[in-house]
Structure formats: C-alpha cells, structure tokens
C-alpha positions in Angstrom: 286.2 109.4 151.8 286.9 107.4 148.7 289.9 105.1 148.9 292.0 104.0 145.9 293.7 100.6 146.1 296.1 99.0 143.7 294.8 98.5 140.2 292.9 95.2 139.7 295.2 92.3 138.9 298.3 94.5 138.9 300.4 91.6 140.1 299.8 89.7 136.9 301.9 92.3 135.2 304.9 91.8 137.5 308.0 90.4 135.8 310.4 89.8 138.7 311.1 86.8 141.0 313.5 87.7 143.8 312.2 90.7 145.7 315.3 90.7 148.0 313.3 91.7 151.0 314.4 90.3 154.4 312.2 91.5 157.3 314.6 90.3 159.9 317.5 92.0 158.3 315.5 95.2 157.9 314.8 95.3 161.6 318.5 95.8 162.2 318.5 98.9 160.0 315.6 100.6 161.8 317.8 102.2 164.4 319.8 103.9 161.6 316.6 105.2 160.1 315.5 106.5 163.5 318.8 108.2 164.0 318.6 109.8 160.6 315.1 111.2 161.3 316.2 112.4 164.7 319.0 114.4 163.1 316.5 115.9 160.6 314.3 117.0 163.5 317.3 118.3 165.5 318.5 120.3 162.6 315.1 122.0 162.2 315.0 125.3 164.1 312.2 125.1 166.6 311.5 128.8 166.3 310.6 128.3 162.7 308.0 125.6 163.3 304.3 126.3 163.5 302.3 124.8 166.4 301.2 121.2 165.8 297.6 122.4 166.2 298.0 124.2 162.8 298.7 120.9 161.0 295.5 118.8 160.2 295.6 115.2 161.3 293.7 114.4 158.1 296.4 115.4 155.6 296.4 111.9 154.1 292.6 111.4 154.0 291.4 114.9 153.1 292.7 117.5 150.7 294.8 120.3 152.1 296.3 123.2 150.2 299.7 124.1 151.6 300.3 126.8 149.0 297.2 128.6 150.3 298.2 128.1 153.9 301.6 129.7 153.2 299.9 132.6 151.5 297.5 133.2 154.4 299.5 132.3 157.5 300.6 135.0 159.9 303.5 132.8 161.0 305.4 134.2 158.0 305.9 138.0 158.0 304.9 140.1 155.1 308.7 140.8 154.5 309.3 137.0 154.4 306.5 136.5 151.9 307.7 139.3 149.7 311.3 137.9 149.6 310.2 134.3 148.9 307.9 135.5 146.1 310.9 137.0 144.2 312.5 135.3 141.2 316.2 134.5 141.2 317.1 137.4 139.0 315.3 139.9 141.2 316.8 138.4 144.3 320.3 138.5 142.9 320.0 142.1 141.9 318.6 143.0 145.4 321.5 141.2 147.1 324.2 142.7 144.8 322.8 146.2 145.4 322.7 145.5 149.2 318.9 146.1 149.4 318.8 142.6 150.9 321.4 140.7 152.7 322.2 137.0 152.0 321.4 136.3 155.6 318.0 138.0 155.4 317.1 136.1 152.2 318.2 132.8 153.6 316.2 133.2 156.8 313.1 134.0 154.8 313.3 130.9 152.6 314.5 128.7 155.5 311.5 129.7 157.6 309.1 129.1 154.8 310.7 125.7 154.0 310.4 124.5 157.6 306.7 125.4 157.7 306.0 123.8 154.2 307.9 120.7 155.2 305.6 120.2 158.2 302.7 119.8 155.8 304.4 118.1 152.8 307.4 116.2 154.1 309.7 117.3 151.2 313.0 117.6 153.2 315.5 114.7 153.5 318.1 116.9 155.3 318.1 120.4 156.7 321.3 122.3 157.6 320.2 125.9 158.2 322.9 126.8 160.8 325.6 125.7 158.3 323.9 127.8 155.6 323.7 130.9 157.9 327.5 130.8 158.3 327.8 130.6 154.5 325.4 133.6 154.1 327.3 135.7 156.6 330.5 135.0 154.8 329.0 136.1 151.5 327.7 139.3 153.1 331.2 140.0 154.5 332.8 139.4 151.1 330.3 141.8 149.4 330.9 144.4 152.0 334.7 144.3 151.7 335.0 143.9 147.9 331.7 145.5 146.6 331.4 142.4 144.3 329.4 139.2 144.4 331.2 135.8 144.2 329.0 134.6 141.2 325.6 134.8 139.6 324.0 132.8 142.5 325.6 134.9 145.3 323.4 134.5 148.3 320.6 132.6 146.5 319.0 129.8 148.7 319.1 126.6 146.6 317.7 123.2 147.3 319.3 120.0 146.0 317.9 116.5 145.4 319.3 114.3 148.2 320.9 111.7 145.8 323.3 114.4 144.5 326.4 113.8 146.6 327.4 116.3 149.2 330.7 115.9 151.2 330.3 115.0 154.8 326.6 114.3 154.6 324.8 111.0 154.3 323.8 110.4 150.7 321.4 107.5 150.4 319.4 108.1 147.3 316.3 106.5 148.8 318.1 103.2 149.5 318.2 102.2 153.2 321.5 100.3 152.8 323.1 103.6 151.8 322.5 105.3 155.1 326.1 104.4 155.8 327.4 106.3 152.8 329.0 109.7 153.4 330.9 111.1 150.4 334.2 112.7 151.0 333.8 115.0 148.0 331.0 117.1 146.6 329.3 116.0 143.4 330.3 118.2 140.5 327.0 120.1 140.5 327.3 120.9 144.2 330.8 122.2 143.5 329.4 124.4 140.7 326.6 125.7 142.9 329.1 126.7 145.6 331.4 128.2 143.0 328.5 130.4 141.8 327.8 131.6 145.4 324.6 129.6 146.1 323.6 129.0 149.7 322.6 125.3 150.1 320.4 124.7 153.1 318.1 121.7 152.3 318.3 118.4 150.5 315.0 116.9 149.2 313.2 113.7 149.1 313.0 111.0 146.4 311.6 107.5 146.0 313.0 104.1 146.8 315.3 103.1 143.8 314.8 106.6 142.2 312.6 104.9 139.7 309.1 106.0 140.7 307.1 109.0 139.5 306.0 109.4 143.2 308.5 110.2 146.0 308.2 107.7 148.7 310.8 105.6 150.5 311.4 103.6 153.6 313.5 106.3 155.3 311.6 109.6 155.2 308.3 108.4 153.7 306.2 110.1 151.1 306.2 113.7 150.0 302.7 115.3 149.6 301.7 117.6 146.8 301.7 121.2 148.0 298.4 122.0 146.2 296.5 119.0 147.4 297.8 116.7 150.1 296.1 113.6 148.7 298.1 113.9 145.5 301.6 112.9 144.5 304.4 115.5 144.3 305.9 113.4 141.6 309.3 111.6 141.4 312.0 111.0 141.5 312.8 114.7 142.2 309.4 115.0 144.1 310.9 116.8 147.1 312.4 119.4 144.7 309.1 119.9 142.9 307.3 120.5 146.2 310.0 122.6 147.7 310.3 124.9 144.7 306.6 125.2 144.0 305.9 126.2 147.6 308.7 128.9 147.2 310.7 127.2 150.0 313.8 127.7 147.8 314.6 130.2 145.1 315.6 127.5 142.7 316.4 123.7 142.9 318.4 121.0 141.3 317.0 117.6 140.4 317.8 114.7 138.1 315.8 112.9 135.4 316.0 109.5 133.6 312.3 108.9 132.9 310.5 112.1 133.9 312.1 112.7 137.3 312.4 116.5 136.9 309.4 117.0 134.7 306.8 115.0 136.5 307.4 116.8 139.8 307.4 120.2 138.1 304.2 119.2 136.3 302.5 117.8 139.3 303.5 120.6 141.6 303.1 123.5 139.2 306.6 124.9 138.6 309.1 125.0 135.7 311.4 122.0 135.3 314.0 121.6 132.7 315.5 118.3 131.3 318.5 119.5 129.3 320.1 117.4 126.6 322.6 115.0 128.0 326.1 116.2 129.2 325.1 119.9 129.5 324.8 119.5 133.3 327.1 117.1 135.1 325.7 114.0 136.9 329.1 113.0 138.4 329.0 112.2 142.1 325.4 111.2 142.5 324.1 107.9 144.1 322.6 105.8 141.3 322.0 102.3 140.1 322.8 103.3 136.6 326.5 103.9 136.7 328.2 102.7 133.5 324.9 102.5 131.6 324.9 104.7 128.5 321.8 103.6 126.6 319.5 106.1 128.4 321.5 108.4 130.5 320.3 110.5 133.4 320.5 114.2 133.3 320.4 116.9 136.0 318.6 120.2 135.6 316.8 123.0 137.4 313.3 123.4 138.8 312.3 127.1 139.0 309.6 129.7 139.2 310.0 131.0 135.7 311.6 130.2 132.3 313.8 133.2 132.7 315.2 131.7 136.0 315.9 128.4 134.1 317.8 130.4 131.5 319.7 132.3 134.2 320.6 129.1 136.0 321.8 127.3 132.9 323.9 130.3 131.8 325.6 130.6 135.2 326.1 126.9 135.7 327.6 126.3 132.3 329.4 129.6 131.3 330.7 130.6 134.8 330.8 127.1 136.4 332.5 125.3 133.5 331.6 121.8 134.7 333.9 120.1 132.2 336.9 121.3 134.2 335.8 118.9 137.0 333.9 116.3 135.0 335.4 115.3 131.7 332.1 113.7 130.6 330.5 117.2 130.5 330.6 118.9 127.2 332.6 122.1 126.9 329.6 123.7 125.2 328.8 127.3 126.3 325.3 128.3 126.9 324.2 130.5 124.0 322.2 133.7 124.5 319.0 133.2 122.5 316.3 135.8 122.3 312.7 135.0 123.0 311.1 134.1 119.6 308.4 136.1 117.9 305.1 134.1 117.8 304.7 134.5 114.0 308.2 133.0 113.4 307.6 129.6 115.0 305.6 126.4 114.3 304.5 124.3 117.2 303.2 120.8 116.9 300.9 119.6 119.7 300.6 116.0 120.7 297.1 115.7 121.9 297.3 112.0 122.5 300.1 109.5 122.1 297.9 106.7 121.1 298.7 104.5 124.0 297.1 106.2 127.0 294.5 108.7 126.3 294.8 112.0 128.3 292.2 112.5 130.9 289.7 115.5 130.9 291.9 118.2 132.6 294.7 117.5 130.2 292.4 117.5 127.2 290.9 120.8 128.3 294.3 122.3 129.0 295.7 121.4 125.5 292.6 122.9 123.8 293.1 126.2 125.8 296.8 126.3 125.0 296.1 125.8 121.3 293.6 128.6 121.4 296.0 131.0 123.2 299.0 130.1 120.9 296.9 130.7 117.8 295.6 134.0 119.1 299.1 135.1 119.8 300.1 134.4 116.2 301.9 131.0 116.6 301.5 128.5 113.8 300.0 125.4 115.5 299.7 122.0 113.9 298.8 118.5 115.2 301.5 115.9 115.9 300.3 112.5 115.0 302.0 109.9 117.2 305.4 108.7 115.8 306.4 105.2 116.7 305.2 105.6 120.3 304.8 101.9 121.0 308.3 101.2 119.6 309.8 104.0 121.8 307.9 102.7 124.9 309.2 99.2 124.3 312.8 100.2 123.7 312.8 102.5 126.7 311.4 99.9 129.1 313.8 97.2 127.9 316.8 99.5 128.4 315.7 100.5 131.9 315.9 96.8 133.0 318.5 95.5 130.6 320.7 94.2 133.5 317.7 92.2 134.9 317.4 94.7 137.8 320.7 93.4 139.2 322.2 96.8 140.1 319.0 97.9 141.9 318.7 94.7 143.8 322.3 94.8 144.9 321.6 98.2 146.4 318.5 97.0 148.3 319.8 93.5 149.3 322.1 94.6 152.2 319.2 96.2 154.1 316.5 93.8 153.2 314.1 96.7 153.1 310.6 95.9 151.8 309.9 96.7 148.2 307.3 99.5 147.7 304.5 98.9 145.2 306.0 101.2 142.6 309.4 99.6 142.9 307.8 96.3 142.0 306.3 98.1 139.0 309.6 99.5 137.9 311.2 96.1 138.3 308.6 94.8 135.9 309.4 97.1 133.0 310.7 95.7 129.8 311.8 92.1 130.4 311.9 92.5 134.2 314.4 90.1 135.8 315.7 88.8 132.5 319.2 90.0 131.9 319.9 91.0 128.3 323.1 90.1 126.5 325.5 92.7 125.1 324.3 91.8 121.6 320.7 92.4 122.7 321.6 95.7 124.4 323.3 96.9 121.2 320.3 95.9 119.1 318.1 98.1 121.4 320.6 101.0 121.1 320.2 100.7 117.3 316.5 100.8 117.6 316.8 103.8 119.9 319.0 105.6 117.3 316.5 104.9 114.5 313.9 106.6 116.7 316.1 109.6 117.2 316.5 109.9 113.4 312.8 109.7 112.8 312.0 112.5 115.2 314.8 114.7 114.0 313.5 114.2 110.4 310.0 115.2 111.6 311.3 118.5 113.0 313.3 119.3 109.8 310.9 118.0 107.2 307.8 119.7 108.7 309.7 122.8 109.8 308.5 122.3 113.3 310.3 124.3 116.0 308.8 122.9 119.1 306.5 120.1 120.3 304.0 120.5 123.2 302.8 117.3 124.9 301.2 116.2 128.2 303.6 115.6 131.1 301.4 112.7 132.2 298.0 111.3 131.1 296.4 113.2 134.0 297.3 115.8 136.6 299.1 114.7 139.7 297.8 111.2 140.7 296.2 110.4 144.0 298.5 108.6 146.4 296.2 107.6 149.3 296.0 104.0 150.3 299.7 103.3 150.6 300.7 105.1 147.4 299.8 102.3 145.1 297.6 104.5 142.9 300.4 105.3 140.6 301.5 106.8 138.4 302.2 103.7 136.4 302.4 105.1 132.8 305.6 107.2 132.2 305.3 107.2 128.4 304.7 110.9 128.0 307.9 111.9 129.8 310.1 108.8 129.0 309.7 109.4 125.3 312.0 112.4 125.5 314.5 110.5 127.6 315.0 107.7 125.0 315.2 110.4 122.3 317.5 112.6 124.5 315.6 115.8 123.6 315.7 119.0 125.7 312.3 119.4 127.4 310.9 122.1 129.6 307.8 121.6 131.7 305.8 124.9 132.0 302.6 125.7 134.0 299.6 127.0 132.2 298.0 128.8 135.1 295.1 126.3 134.9 294.2 123.6 137.4 291.8 120.7 137.6 288.2 121.5 138.3 286.0 118.6 139.4 282.9 120.4 138.1 284.3 120.7 134.6 286.7 117.8 134.3 284.3 114.9 134.7 285.4 111.4 133.8 284.5 110.2 130.4 281.5 107.8 130.6 281.7 104.3 129.2 285.3 104.8 128.2 286.7 101.7 126.4 290.4 101.3 127.4 292.9 100.6 124.7 295.1 98.4 126.8 295.7 97.3 130.4 297.9 100.3 131.2 295.3 102.7 129.7 292.6 101.0 131.9 294.8 101.4 135.0 295.3 105.1 134.5 291.7 105.9 133.6 290.3 103.8 136.5 292.2 105.9 139.0 290.6 109.2 137.9 287.9 110.2 140.4 287.4 113.9 139.7 286.6 115.1 143.2 289.9 113.9 144.6 292.0 116.0 142.2 290.8 119.5 142.9 293.4 122.2 142.4 296.0 120.1 140.8 298.1 122.2 138.3 297.9 121.6 134.6 301.3 121.8 133.0 302.8 120.7 129.7 306.1 119.7 128.1 307.9 121.9 125.6 310.4 120.0 123.5 312.9 120.9 120.9 315.8 119.3 118.9 318.8 117.9 120.7 321.3 120.5 121.9 318.8 123.3 121.0 318.3 123.7 124.7 318.6 127.4 124.6 315.8 127.7 122.0 313.5 125.5 124.2 314.0 127.7 127.2 313.5 130.9 125.2 310.3 129.4 123.8 309.4 128.7 127.5 309.6 132.5 128.1 307.3 133.2 125.3 304.9 130.4 126.4 304.9 131.9 129.9 304.0 135.4 128.5 301.2 133.9 126.4 299.7 131.9 129.2 299.8 134.8 131.6 298.4 137.3 129.1 
C-alpha cells in the first residue's frame, strides 16, 4: 500500500503563530466528545445495522466502494432500493397520490443511511424516532385533508450539522461548541419544516468549516462513498456522501469557498451554490458572522438538476425566507425553460493558469466539449481572467481578521489543530489582522473583478462557463488526511465573484489505466507542485468526474436550467 504524507516542506508555507492548542485542556473535553458519540450510537436503530463482519477493517488502507455495496447488498430490500433510487419529484408525486406513505419512504432512506454511515461515517446526528413521529403526522394530515403540507411533504432531507436546529447540539466542527444548543431553528430549518420535509440526519463537516475535506476532532473523517481512500470533500462533505449514496432524497449544505461544490464533485452528485441572499444562512454556527466581503451561502445537494430546481422553487416561492430573515432577498424563483443547445454559448476553462488540471479532469473536459458540440452548443475557450488577482484577494479576505474569530472558537477547548486547519490559517496574510482601510481596498479589488467577469459574459455573448471543480478528482486522504486538497482556486473563484454555480456529474470516473500522471511535469508554483505530487493514479480508481456550470449573478434559474440540459447531453 502506498502512503501519502504531508507535502514536502509544507510548514514553510504556514503563516500563523499561536495555534491555540492546549493538550491538558482538551483532555477535559474528551468526556463530552465520548457522550456525543454515545448518543449518536444510541440513536442509531440496531435493527438497521449490518453485521460488523460486513465492514472491512481495511477501509482506510484499501479502496472500498460503498455505492456498489448498497446496490448489491441483501440487507436492503428491493422495495427500499427502488424508493431510495427515486428523485424528489417522483417521490413527492408518489406520496401525494398515496402510492407511498411518508413513513414507508422515511424507513427506506433511514435504513440505507444507517448502513452507508457504517462504511463512510457521514452522520453527525441521527434522530430517526423523532422523524418517524413527523412522518406519521404527515400521513395522518394527508389522510384527513387529501392535501400535502407543502412541496417537500414526507421527503427525507439531510442537513449539514452547522445549520442550527432547536434543542440539538450544534457544534459546527468546533469541540468547544459541544455545549451549544440553539433554542430556535435556523431559518432554513424552519423553511424545510414549513415545506413538509422530514429531517432525520445531520451531517459531518471539518474543524473550522474551512477545509475541502470533512474531518474534525469530534466525529472524525467522512470517507468518499465511491472509494474509501478518498475525501468526501468539505465543508459539506457529510452531505455530499449522504446524498450521493442515496441516504437522503435531497440535502442542504453551505458554501464559502467550495463547500457545497467540492463535496458534490468529489462524491458524484449535483450541488448548487446560489447567488448570495437567495437562501438564508441565519442561525448557523460560523466564524464569519458580520463579515460581508465574501459571504457564505446555503444551497441544495441533489440527484438531478431538476431536483435542484424543485428545491429552490419550493424553498423560495413557498417558504418565503425573507419573512423570517430580513437579509434574504424577496426575489421569487423564476420558472425558466431548459435552453435549446443551438441558442447558447458555453465558454470552457480548461486550465486556470495557476494549477494545471490532472489527467482525469483534462480527459473529462475534452469529452464534455465533444458532447456539447455534437448536441449543437456553441463552445469557445475561456482564457484565464485575472486568476492570480482573484486568488490573492479571496485568500486575504478569508483571513482578514488575522484568524481571530476562528481561534476564539477553538481556544476554549484547546483541541489540536488538524493539518488542513493550519493550511486555512495560512491563507492570505495568515495571522496578520488587516485594518478597515485595507479591508475596503480588498473589497474594491473584488468589485473590479466582478465587473471584469460580467463584462466578459456580456461582450462575448457567453451564457455559461464550465470549469473544473478541483484540479483533480477527489483527493486521497490516507495518512492522517494531510494529502489535501490544498488548492481551492477552481471553486473559490466563484465565491469571490458571487456567481451562481452548479456542480454536475458527467457520468465519467477516473480510470488508472487511462489517466496516467504526466511524466516529467514541470510545476508552475509550489501549490501546483503540491497538487500534482499527490496524484498516484491507482489510488483514485472510480472517483467521479464532475464540473462546475456558472452563470451571471442572480441568473440562478438559468444556470439550473442549463444544468438540466447538461444532464440530458451527458446521459445521451
């Protein structure tokens, strides 16, 4: 077995001094971690578990395909497999017509989720008994009135753990927040309940929420469902794994640097980063409160672009989040038809000029280009636009408070900093706190970038941009998870620009026989060298190849509609 350690000389790139770790203090928090994990175990129905003998002891040293296991296992009935394979729209119609009950649907997804979690560790909290009560009430309501409560009536929905839920510990990946129990649901949780969703599982995330790999000192690391050696992404990595393994019908995550899109891309599902203020972020645990330079967004992870559209329509038009959160825009979700291929122009970013995409991504982009052109789409090449400037501005804004907020959330527990936390603390100027004047100057540079990209769309009559989600497929996380990912530039670009972006699968996956590493590659920079050095083809077998589809700000509906066309073309 080949082991991957930390990149050579990675510590020379660190830009922080006080790591706030305190081993003695952390010892006093271990009983709380133990209690939290005990509750997770106790809330997991034993009758849903597969025998321990089914679970390989080598999950972290040899590749294991949980998706294939779930397809083949006899521990799930054929009925459960059929139900959990349905998209949200089909499920909702089946429940509304009483072909399926909410209880029947929940039990199928809950059973699948419990089994998948045994292999991948995506769950932070499970509350199936509570969810069953909700499902029974929904069935009773439908039986009495003949009507559903809302567009997600009876749909099993998973939610990222950092999104606050009343009466439940909400720690966001920080050990010191194991004492925090919100008294009120986050706005998005209120919306989901209003729409009739059945919430039954909350999903894992990384320490500080600022990794593209979900690992923390409470529940540990989430494994990729296609290959247990690989990352499920972050920070909504638990969601990516849960949705991709069909353990929930649809999920809700959050994104400030790629945190919805990396998990969707790594795990092989759809993930949508909407323009800011379309979906509420109120009520979530975060270190970024009050920071408006690069704002976080929430958005769905789903099995299809149509399900993304259905979710956004229901959440916005029925939920009306602005009635609970005044920061949310009172902007209805528009009904946009799937475009005709001949009517659109798509620009493809084959390479951003900073980190060269690795072989599976290069192959995937060529195949996407071929299929789009064959379908009649006008395809052009996007030459990198101010990529270094965007990367610099973005990283400085991430750490503009000198990591103070993050450290104050870690300090009370003294928990050890994980390797990717140290990397996140080293972005931009690291521990150097910027002045208000410096922050405003960065905001001005950000706004100039936004103008340049908007001009590109308009002047070149480009409707959408397709780009890599990451320089490679999901990275390998063996050897303490320090193999990355380190480069966020392909996803964080769209955060600093605040452009709506949908990650969509291509149906292709990494093949070690085809996707061989480039020989004698000359790295462009240290970060390029780091990402290329980690690519050992035989470790990545089966990893999904997914890309980002991006449009102009607040043209979210058009991006999702294009996602439906993209799905049709890729599946043709």
